C-alpha positions as a Python dict, from the first residue, in 0.01 Angstrom:
ca = {
    (1, 'M'): (0, 0, 0),
    (2, 'R'): (339, -191, -19),
    (3, 'V'): (62, -525, -60),
    (4, 'R'): (-119, -382, -300),
    (5, 'L'): (184, -309, -479),
    (6, 'N'): (312, -663, -491),
    (7, 'Q'): (-61, -817, -544),
    (8, 'L'): (-37, -615, -920),
    (9, 'L'): (347, -648, -1034),
    (10, 'L'): (293, -1050, -908),
    (11, 'G'): (-55, -1041, -1095),
    (12, 'W'): (132, -896, -1419),
    (13, 'S'): (412, -1124, -1396),
    (14, 'T'): (162, -1429, -1424),
    (15, 'Y'): (-4, -1285, -1695),
    (16, 'F'): (243, -1209, -1946),
    (17, 'S'): (487, -1515, -1816),
    (18, 'Y'): (513, -1615, -2200),
    (19, 'G'): (756, -1545, -2412),
    (20, 'T'): (1119, -1315, -2345),
    (21, 'R'): (1048, -1149, -2055),
    (22, 'A'): (1378, -991, -1917),
    (23, 'P'): (1317, -678, -2096),
    (24, 'A'): (926, -620, -2001),
    (25, 'Y'): (1005, -689, -1622),
    (26, 'E'): (1353, -426, -1632),
    (27, 'A'): (1149, -154, -1746),
    (28, 'V'): (831, -271, -1509),
    (29, 'D'): (1084, -238, -1255),
    (30, 'R'): (1241, 36, -1348),
    (31, 'Y'): (912, 260, -1323),
    (32, 'V'): (774, 96, -1006),
    (33, 'Y'): (1151, 252, -836),
    (34, 'D'): (1128, 586, -1074),
    (35, 'R'): (792, 592, -880),
    (36, 'V'): (816, 558, -526),
    (37, 'S'): (1173, 650, -516),
    (38, 'N'): (975, 989, -600),
    (39, 'F'): (702, 917, -310),
    (40, 'L'): (934, 841, -20),
    (41, 'R'): (1136, 1188, -181),
    (42, 'K'): (861, 1368, -124),
    (43, 'R'): (698, 1209, 190),
    (44, 'H'): (1020, 1231, 382),
    (45, 'K'): (1156, 1587, 240),
    (46, 'L'): (1468, 1463, 85),
    (47, 'Q'): (1684, 1642, -94),
    (48, 'G'): (1836, 1620, -375),
    (49, 'R'): (1802, 1266, -561),
    (50, 'G'): (1847, 1057, -168),
    (51, 'T'): (2017, 803, -365),
    (52, 'K'): (2154, 634, -42),
    (53, 'Q'): (1817, 682, 150),
    (54, 'V'): (1571, 524, -140),
    (55, 'S'): (1799, 314, -297),
    (56, 'R'): (1676, 24, -500),
    (57, 'T'): (1833, -251, -264),
    (58, 'N'): (1623, -8, 23),
    (59, 'I'): (1294, -11, -168),
    (60, 'S'): (1298, -420, -245),
    (61, 'E'): (1449, -527, 96),
    (62, 'K'): (1417, -356, 366),
    (63, 'L'): (1010, -186, 236),
    (64, 'G'): (904, -538, 33),
    (65, 'V'): (840, -432, -300),
    (66, 'V'): (869, -699, -554),
    (67, 'R'): (1166, -685, -805),
    (68, 'L'): (997, -883, -1041),
    (69, 'R'): (1392, -907, -1265),
    (70, 'R'): (1496, -1090, -989),
    (71, 'R'): (1253, -1315, -919),
    (72, 'Q'): (1276, -1417, -1322),
    (73, 'R'): (1555, -1644, -1192),
    (74, 'V'): (1361, -1856, -965),
    (75, 'S'): (1161, -2162, -1120),
    (76, 'P'): (873, -2159, -1046),
    (77, 'P'): (728, -2421, -773),
    (78, 'W'): (559, -2582, -1030),
    (79, 'A'): (822, -2633, -1221),
    (80, 'L'): (1048, -3015, -1287),
    (81, 'R'): (1348, -3024, -1103),
}
């Protein structure tokens, strides 16, 4: 599921890569985090919000879900240096 989600996110970011992207990327990152954290809390039956177990860092680093806002800071491989 993670691979497909990352493919969709990267495809979306490539398609909409022109103009001011920061607000759009932030909104998408927030939405993805909300959906993934809700899914994980329900699957693992966590009490409350489960913010320690299902933090943004855990989702992006441990589970490998792409964060578009972070990715924006990295210049594309075809960019001149």
